[in-house]
N, C-alpha and C positions, 0 to 999 in steps of 0.2 A: 381621215387624209387634215394633217395640219394648216392652217390659214393663214398664209403670211400677210398681214396688215403691215402697209407702208411705215414706215418708219412714222415721222413726220406727220400720217394721220392723225393719233389723239395728240392735241393740241395741250397746252396747263389748262385751259379750261371749259374744251369741248370737242370736238370731233369735226375735221373739216379737211375736206380732199378732189379731186377733181369726178367729177360721174360721167361712166361708171366703172373708168378701171383703178379707182383709187378706193369710192366710198357706193354701192351698189347692194340691192334690194338683200343679196345673201347675205352680207352682210348685218342691215338695215334690223332681221332676223334675229342674227343670232346674238346682237346688241341688246333685243327686248327681253329676248330669255334670258338673256346672263344677269341683264342690271338687273330684272326684277329679283332672280335668283339671287343675288349677293346683296338686293337690302329688305328682301324677301317682303317690298310689293305687295298688297291685295287690293290695290285701288290706284292706279295711274290716267293720268290726262298728256294728251297729247293734241300738238297744233301747229302748222306750218305755213311757210311765206308760200309766196308766187312764184318759184321756180319749177320750171315744169316736170323736173325728176320729183318734185315734193308730195306727190299723191301717194306714188306707186313705193316708192322712200316708206312715206306715213306708215302704209296700208302692210307693209313689210313686218315693219318692229310692233305696229300694234299687234298682228298675226300673231309672231312671236310671244311680243310680251303677255295675252291670252291663254299661249299655249304650255305659258310655265304656269297657268292657274290665278293672273292679275285682272281682273276687269278695268276694261279701258273705257275710256272717255275721249271722243274724237271732236275736239270743235273747232275741226278744218282752219281754211286761213282765217291766220290772224298776225297781231305784232309780238314779237317774244313779250312787249312788258303783260299782253293782255293774257300769253302765258302763266306766265309769273302768276300774276289777277286770277288764276282759277286753279292752281296750286294753293295758292294762301285762303281764297275767300269759301273756296269748294271741301276744304277739308283733304286733299289726297296724298297721297304719300308718297307718290314725286312726279314728276312731268318732262317732257323731252320735248324741245322745238324742232321740228326739223328744218332747218336755217342754215347759208353760208353768208348772215350778215351782208357784209359791203364787199364780198368779195366777187371777180367776175361770172355770166353768167355759167361756164364750164361748173363750176363748183356748188358742191351742198354739204352738206353739215350737220351736226346736232347738240343742243348746249341744253346740258341734265340739271334737275335741280331735287331734292330730296324734300321732305315736308316743310313746310311755312314756306316754299319757294328759296330752299338754305341749296347752294346753289354746289356740286358736288366736280371737285376737279379734280388733275391729275392724282395728284396727292391722298386724295378723300373715295379715292376707289375706282374712276376713270384708269388707270393703270392696269388694277387688279383685273377688269374687264377684260381690258387688252390683253393685258398676257395668255387670260380663260382663252378666248374664243380663237389665240397664238396656236396652243395645245392642242386643237379639234376636237373637243371632246365640250358639247354640250352640257348645261349639269339635267338635271337627271327629270324626267318630266314629271310634270303636276298632274295627279291624278285626275284635277275639276280642271278643265277648261274655261279661262274666263270669259266672259262677254264682252262684244262690244258694238256702244250704242252715240249717236251723235248729242252733239247738245252745245248753241248757239248762244254766245256768252259776252255780244258783242256790245248790247244796250247795259248789261248788268256792269261791264268796262268802263262804259262811257261814263255812267252814273259816280264810280267807283270815281275819276279823275277829275270831275269837278264836283266833289265831297271837299276836298283840298281845298277849294276856296267860296266866295261866296258869290255865282256867277252874276247877282241883281248889280255887284261893282264894275264890273266889268265895263267899259264904253263902246259905241259901235265904232271899231276898227275896222281899218280894209286891209285886207292882212292877204302878202301871197305867201302861198306853201305850195311847194318843191316835193313830189311824193319822190320823184324818183322810179318812176314804175314799180315803189313798192308796195311792203305796205300799206302805211298814212295815207295810200289812196284808199283804202276799206275803211281804216280807224277814225282818220279824222272827221268824216259828215256826222258820225253819231253822236261826235261829244258838241262839236257845232251847230247843231242843229237849236241845242238847247241856249245858245249866246246870240247876240246881237249884230256878232261880226259879217264881214263882207270878205268870202273868200275870193282871191282870184287865183284856182286852183293851176298845178303845172305838174302832168305826166301824173294822174291821178289812178289811169287805165295799169292797172295789174297783169305786166310781160317782165316774167326771169331774165328775158337775154338784152334788157336793156337796153332799150333804141335809141336814146335820147344821152344821157351818161350814165358813168358806173353812178351808184347810190352810196356816194362813200363823198357824203359832205366837207369831211374835213380838211381836202383836200383844194383847195382856192380853184383847181381850174373846172368843180365838179357843181361848180358856187354863180358861176357867170347867167347865166339863163334866168337863177333868180335872183340878182342882184339888177341886170335889165329888165328882167318884170314886175321889179319894186318900185323903178324911176320911174317907166314908162307908163304906169297904172297910176304912179301918184296914188302908192301905200302907206302907212303907218309903219307897215316893219315887212321882213322877209320871213320863213320857216325854210326851213331844210332838215328833213327825216332821212337817216338810212337807210338801206333795204328791208329788216325786219322792224325798223320807226320806234327803236330803245331806244337810238341816240339822235340829238337836236340840235340844232342850230341855228340862228338866228342875225338877221341880214337889218342895219337900219334906214330908216325910212331916202338915206341919199346914198346904199348902194354900199355902206362899208359891213366889215366881215364884224363876229364880235365871235371872241372867241369861247370855248369851251371854259375858261377860266372865269370869263368875266359872267358869263349865262350863274354858272357857283357863285358868287359874288352877292348875283339880285337874288337866285331862291333864298340864298342863306338871310337876308334882309328881310326878305316877305316873310319868312320865315320865321324873323326875331321876333316880328309886329308881333304874332298869335302865340309865340311861345318865348318872350323876355326873359336874358340871361340864358340861352340854350348853349349848351355846345354844336359847336357847325362845323363838320370835317372837310378839308380841303388836298388833292395828292401836290407834293413837292412841286410837280412842276411845276402848278398853278404861279401865276405873278407874285409880287412880294404885296399887289393891292390888295389883294383879297383877305389875308387876317385882319387885314388894314380897314379895310370895310368892315369885316365881320365885328370888328370892337368897336369899331364910330360905332353899328347897330348895339352898340353892347347886349354881345354875344363872345365865347368862346372856340377861338380857333384851336383846332388840331389838328396838327400837321400830320400825313399819312405816308406810307409808302402808297406806288401807283399796285391796282388790280384791283379787284371785285372783288376777291374773295378777302382779301388780304382787309378792305374796305368794309364788307360785308360783317365781318366778323368784328373791326373794332368798334362800328357801330352800332351793332348787339351786348359789346362787351362795357362800353361805356352808357346806353341807353342814347345814340345821339338820334334827334329828329331829319335830320338831314347832312349828306356829303354829296362831292361832286367833285369831277374832276375834269384835267384840261382838254380831255378825250372825247365832251363831250354824250359820257354818263350820270346820272344823278340820280342817289336813292335815298329811300323816304323809310320813315322807319316806320308812318303807319302804312304800307307799300311790303310789307314783310321783310323791310330791311332791301329791298329787290329798285331795280334802277328801270325810270321811266320818263322819257323823252316826254309821254305827250300831258303828265303831271308838272314838269318841269314847266313847258309851257304855260300849263296852268297858270303856274304861279308866277310865273311873270306876266302874264298878261293884266293880272291882279298888278301888282305893282306898276305896272305901263297907267297900267288906269287913273289909278292916284295919285300917280306923279304931274300930270299937266301940262307936259313939255315934252319936246320931242323925244327920240328914244336914242337917236345920238347923241343927244346933251344928257340926260342918266347916264348913260354907260363913259361920257368925257369926266363926270366926275369922278367915277371911281378909276377909271383906266387911265392912269398917269404914266405911267413908262414905257418900254418899246422892247420890243421881243424876238428871238432869231426864228421862230419857231424849233421843232425835230428835226434835225438834222444825221443822218446815218452816215457810217467811214466803215468801210473793210479794214481790220487791222488782220494781222495775222497773231498777237501777242498781246491778249485784250490785260494782263496783268502786270506786264510792261510798261504797257499804255496810262493806265491807270498812275500807276506808282510815278511815272514820269511825267505828270502834272499835279501829281503830290507835291512832288519835290518843286518843280514852278513856283508854285501856291503855294510857298510852306507859311509864310506868314500870314492866309486867310485863316479863316474859320470854318474848319473842313469837318463835316461829319459825312456816315453810311451808312445813312436808317436805309438808301436803296441807290445803290453807286457810291459815288461821291456828291456830296454836293461842296461846292467851294464856293463863300463867302468875303464879301466886301462891304463897304458901307453904301456903296453906290451902287456896285452891281453883284452878279451870282451869275453862275453855269450850274448845272445837271450832268453827268458824267453816266450812262449807265448800260452791262452791257445787256446784249441781247440772249434770250434764253433760248435760242434757235439757231443762231447764226451767228458769225463770226463778225459781228458786227458793235461797232461804238454808238450811242442816240446821246444829241450833245439839244443842248437846252442853255440858249443865255436869256437874261437879261438886263438891262440897262438903264437909270435912270435919264439918259439921253441916247439920242439912236444911236450919235458919234461913239459914244463910250462902249453898247452894246457890242456894234459892227465891228469894230477895235477888238477885243476880247472874243468876238468868235472867231475873226480870221486867225489871233492868236491861237486860239485853243487847237483850230482846225490845224495848225501846222505842222505842232505837236502831235494832236492826233495822228497825222500822214504823211507824217518822213521817219 
């Protein structure tokens, strides 16, 4: 009998849905069987985050994968970047992380990689797995049942993160860290136990019901507790991780929020100290300040479309040591081109330690412009809306690398259509706040009328 998978369950880069109505143990088992058969995986690793449904979904996936003939290594509760580490470090044919990242508590999901932590996207095989399951026919059973074993990787993952810096360079900072009841509550201590820093922990208890705030630090309202803790405890700075701890955001000593694009600039600068003259990738939503900072540090900025599968491919093709996104994803060549919030934090720690000035002063030197943040608008006719914007700003420098980017000497905007909804996403930056606000409001009027 066919299994009807909800149309929106398989996303561009992962599987994500409400448990158990959309994603459940039966489907996890079928995905395990089908994934192993599709990619002929002999050895696969599975990890999970702290959501209540994670253990049963992980067990079901492992059972399906092993019944299809793969030997499964279960690394238990880990961050997503620790799962990527395990795939690359130990030479697995692939890996699956059971997580819904920053989504609310009722969700769970899966992130998939092939060998060398290469992400599996919808175009790269997920659509075929979805369609095969929807036929109701599982692959032919394997004559051999694979094994399921357990392994602890956290100590070796911590050592890997620390290998990106010289720990002896790190000053004894006082740092507030908000784990959001997510996986950073487990991964932070193995790293910082080997550093001279004092940690002020917030919400380190693993709790997939998120009793304090959603584990989505890109929303300013979820950063309030961290901002307060930094100021009240007189910390040098603060750090927030998302639910599966692959993204990381920074707060200055006075509670100021630091965007993911500025962290991209910071890590890029630190990377160039070790690898002078290297290419550094940034996505096109990042501030103009980012390529400028890379050039000042002697690097070659490479502008990219948004999205991790796109960015990882460009980095592999051009052998780029580091790339970052405004959304808090940071990618490292020596991490199998996968993203890691913890490695990015280590790089920032090293840069801050050598700067000998407050974090706010370091940021002020590179962050000189004003940004709107991403603003979503529902529209009925996306192509017509984009055409209207191009005609209105016909005298601008316009490119269509990802959506439409409209550039003038003192301000710019990018407008992208959502892949899954009738939405347009607007980002505007100006050399002054007044410029940004004027053109933001102007663009929104064009989009929404």
